[in-house]
C-alpha positions in Angstrom: -6.6 -37.0 -7.7 -6.0 -34.8 -10.8 -8.0 -31.6 -11.2 -7.7 -29.9 -14.5 -10.0 -27.8 -16.5 -8.1 -27.6 -19.7 -5.0 -28.9 -21.5 -4.3 -25.2 -22.6 -2.4 -22.6 -20.6 -4.8 -19.9 -21.8 -7.7 -20.7 -19.6 -10.8 -18.5 -18.9 -12.5 -19.9 -15.8 -15.7 -18.1 -16.7 -16.0 -20.6 -19.6 -14.4 -23.7 -18.3 -16.0 -26.3 -16.0 -14.8 -25.9 -12.4 -17.0 -28.3 -10.5 -14.1 -30.7 -9.7 -12.0 -27.8 -8.5 -14.8 -26.6 -6.1 -15.4 -30.1 -4.9 -11.8 -30.6 -4.0 -11.5 -27.2 -2.1 -14.8 -28.0 -0.3 -13.4 -31.3 1.0 -10.0 -29.9 1.9 -11.4 -26.9 3.8 -14.3 -28.9 5.2 -17.0 -26.4 4.0 -20.0 -26.5 1.7 -20.4 -23.8 -0.9 -23.9 -22.2 -0.9 -25.9 -22.6 -4.1 -26.1 -19.5 -6.3 -23.2 -17.7 -4.6 -20.4 -18.8 -7.1 -18.7 -15.9 -8.8 -16.4 -16.7 -11.8 -13.7 -14.5 -13.3 -11.0 -15.0 -15.8 -8.5 -16.7 -13.5 -10.4 -17.0 -10.3 -13.6 -18.4 -8.8 -15.1 -17.4 -5.5 -18.1 -18.6 -3.4 -19.7 -18.2 0.0 -19.6 -21.1 2.4 -21.9 -22.6 5.0 -19.8 -21.2 7.9 -20.2 -17.6 6.7 -16.8 -17.3 5.0 -15.7 -16.5 1.5 -13.4 -18.8 -0.5 -11.4 -17.4 -3.5 -9.7 -19.9 -5.7 -7.1 -18.9 -8.3 -5.4 -20.8 -11.1 -1.9 -19.4 -11.9 0.9 -20.6 -14.2 4.1 -21.8 -12.6 6.0 -19.2 -14.5 3.8 -16.6 -13.0 4.8 -17.6 -9.4 7.9 -15.8 -8.3 10.6 -16.8 -5.7 8.7 -14.9 -3.0 6.0 -17.5 -3.3 2.2 -17.2 -3.9 0.8 -16.3 -0.5 -0.2 -12.6 -0.8 -3.5 -13.0 1.0 -1.8 -15.0 3.9 1.0 -12.5 4.3 -1.4 -9.5 4.2 -3.1 -10.9 7.3 -0.4 -9.3 9.5 -1.0 -5.8 8.1 -2.2 -3.8 11.0 -4.4 -0.8 10.4 -5.6 -1.9 7.0 -9.3 -2.6 6.6 -9.6 -6.0 5.1 -11.5 -9.3 5.7 -9.7 -11.5 8.1 -7.8 -14.4 6.5 -8.7 -17.9 7.9 -6.8 -20.5 6.0 -5.8 -21.9 2.6 -5.3 -25.0 0.4 -2.7 -25.2 -2.4 -1.9 -27.8 -4.9 -0.1 -28.3 -8.2 -2.1 -29.6 -11.1 -0.9 -33.0 -12.3 -1.7 -32.4 -15.9 -0.7 -28.7 -16.5 2.2 -26.4 -15.4 -0.1 -24.5 -13.0 -0.9 -24.3 -9.4 -4.2 -23.8 -7.7 -4.8 -21.8 -4.5 -7.9 -21.4 -2.4 -8.0 -18.8 0.5 -10.7 -18.6 3.0 -11.5 -15.3 4.6 -14.3 -13.5 6.5 -17.2 -12.2 4.5 -16.9 -8.7 3.2 -18.6 -6.1 5.4 -20.2 -4.6 2.3 -20.5 -5.2 -1.5 -17.8 -4.5 -4.0 -18.0 -0.7 -5.0 -18.2 -1.5 -8.7 -16.2 -2.8 -11.6 -12.5 -2.5 -12.3 -13.5 0.3 -14.8 -16.4 2.4 -13.5 -19.2 3.9 -15.6 -21.3 5.1 -12.7 -20.1 6.5 -9.4 -20.9 4.5 -6.3 -22.4 6.2 -3.2 -19.4 7.0 -0.9 -19.9 8.6 2.5 -17.2 10.8 3.9 -16.0 8.1 6.3 -15.3 5.9 3.3 -12.6 8.3 2.2 -11.3 8.3 5.7 -11.1 4.5 5.6 -9.2 4.6 2.2 -6.7 7.1 3.4 -6.1 5.5 6.8 -5.6 2.0 5.2 -3.3 3.2 2.4 -1.3 5.2 5.1 -1.0 2.2 7.3 0.0 -0.1 4.4 2.7 2.2 3.3 4.2 2.4 6.8 4.7 -1.3 7.0 7.9 -3.1 5.9 8.1 -6.1 3.7 10.4 -8.1 1.4 7.6 -8.8 -1.0 7.6 -7.2 -4.4 4.3 -6.2 -5.9 3.1 -8.2 -9.0 0.4 -6.2 -10.7 -1.3 -8.2 -13.5 0.9 -11.1 -12.1 3.9 -9.3 -13.5 6.7 -8.3 -11.0 7.1 -4.5 -11.0 10.6 -3.2 -11.4 12.4 -0.1 -12.3 13.0 -1.5 -15.8 9.3 -2.5 -16.2 8.2 1.0 -15.1 10.6 2.6 -17.7 9.7 0.3 -20.4 5.9 0.8 -20.0 6.2 4.6 -19.9 8.8 4.9 -22.8 6.6 2.6 -25.0 3.9 5.1 -25.0 5.5 8.5 -24.0 9.1 8.8 -25.4 10.9 11.9 -24.1 13.7 13.4 -22.2 12.2 13.2 -18.6 13.8 10.9 -16.0 11.7 7.8 -15.1 13.8 6.8 -12.0 11.7 5.9 -9.0 12.8 7.3 -5.8 10.7 5.6 -3.1 9.3 2.2 -2.9 6.5 1.3 -0.4 4.1 -1.6 0.3 1.2 -1.4 -2.0 -2.0 -3.5 -2.7 -1.1 -3.3 -6.5 -4.5 -4.0 -7.8 -6.5 -1.1 -6.2 -9.6 -0.6 -8.3 -13.3 -0.2 -7.7 -13.9 -4.1 -8.0 -11.5 -4.7 -5.0 -13.0 -2.2 -2.5 -16.3 -2.3 -0.7 -18.8 0.5 -0.2 -20.5 2.1 1.7 -18.2 0.5 4.4 -14.6 0.7 3.2 -12.4 -2.4 3.0 -9.8 -3.6 0.6 -9.7 -7.3 -0.6 -7.9 -9.6 -3.1 -4.3 -9.3 -1.8 -2.6 -11.8 -4.1 -0.2 -9.4 -5.7 0.7 -6.9 -2.9 4.3 -6.0 -2.1 6.7 -3.0 -2.6 6.0 -0.8 -5.4 6.7 2.9 -6.4 5.0 5.3 -4.2 1.7 6.4 -5.7 0.9 3.1 -7.5 -2.3 2.4 -5.6 -3.6 6.1 -5.8 -2.8 6.3 -9.6 -4.5 2.8 -10.1 -7.7 3.9 -8.4 -7.6 7.2 -10.3 -7.2 5.3 -13.6 -10.2 3.1 -12.7 -12.3 6.3 -12.1 -11.6 8.2 -15.3 -15.0 7.5 -17.0 -16.5 9.4 -14.0 -14.5 12.7 -14.1 -15.7 14.1 -10.7 -14.8 10.8 -9.0 -11.4 10.8 -10.6 -10.9 14.4 -9.3 -11.9 13.3 -5.9 -9.4 10.5 -6.0 -6.6 13.0 -6.8 -7.8 15.4 -4.2 -7.9 12.8 -1.4 -4.5 11.2 -2.4 -2.8 14.5 -3.3 0.2 13.6 -1.1 0.9 10.8 -3.5 0.1 12.6 -6.7 2.2 15.7 -5.8 5.4 13.6 -5.5 7.7 12.9 -8.4 7.0 9.1 -7.9 3.2 9.7 -7.9 3.6 11.6 -11.2 5.5 8.7 -12.6 2.8 6.2 -11.4 0.2 8.4 -13.0 2.1 8.3 -16.3 2.6 4.5 -15.7 -1.2 4.0 -15.4 -1.9 6.2 -18.4 0.6 4.0 -20.5 -1.6 1.1 -19.7 -4.7 2.8 -20.7 -3.2 4.3 -24.0 -1.0 1.4 -24.9 -1.3 -1.0 -27.8 -4.3 -2.7 -26.4 -6.3 0.4 -26.0 -9.9 0.1 -27.1 -11.0 3.1 -29.3 -14.2 3.5 -27.4 -12.7 3.5 -24.0 -14.0 6.7 -22.3 -10.7 6.9 -20.3 -8.6 7.6 -23.4 -9.0 11.4 -23.7 -8.7 12.2 -20.0 -5.6 9.9 -19.8 -4.1 11.8 -22.8 -4.7 15.1 -21.1 -3.2 14.1 -17.8 -0.2 12.5 -19.5 0.6 15.6 -21.4 0.4 17.6 -18.2 2.5 15.2 -16.2 5.2 15.0 -18.9 5.5 18.8 -18.8 5.8 18.7 -15.0 8.5 16.1 -15.1 10.5 17.9 -17.8 10.4 21.1 -15.6 11.6 19.3 -12.5 
């Protein structure tokens, strides 16, 4: 059976029909999706099942699937000490009409709701043990060993890509060489964590990345709420005080301030201020 939602590679699953895809996944995993629970995003669809699990379905271009494969959620199941929904199983297939693959991962339900959107406008209510959970999970994650390489925004992160992103926005004489690479979630923002109980989900792109990428990413997701951004920096100061952490802060700022920046983005000014400070510190090292 061929399941396709469009003949174009540029597909937004929020706008395209996905009933056939949902039907195929339901049959393959032997579940029934509960009415009214489907959540549609640009390149993924999720829904709750009748056996109290969650299924996330993603469409990805073949060219975006690296040699390490496309099984981040499955591989993350072995990460001890990291708060995340337990992985149950999956189904994967290649679309017969397009150069894309589909993958559906079934996990336990989240213990709480997502804390917010990828870019926050209002701060969530976070008890102190939420921060303890964040720190414990990121510490445990960084202590693991993996051959996977992180693919933030489906792009493999490399020394060259870090340098290119930073130099494109912040030309200067400072060194952009990363010293330490550690396992990272690689998409840590407020839409991928739960609250008031902490857990971290959507592990499709995790792998080795420069130390501080996750901390800097969560900080960048918080910039429209200044006191929350400050709290992230305080809690994750061990990352932010390292040279790699400073580079990752600049890397995140380059994404905010780059060619696709929106003039009304409330993160622009705080990102500019922080970038100026970080560049000065890097030049003085």
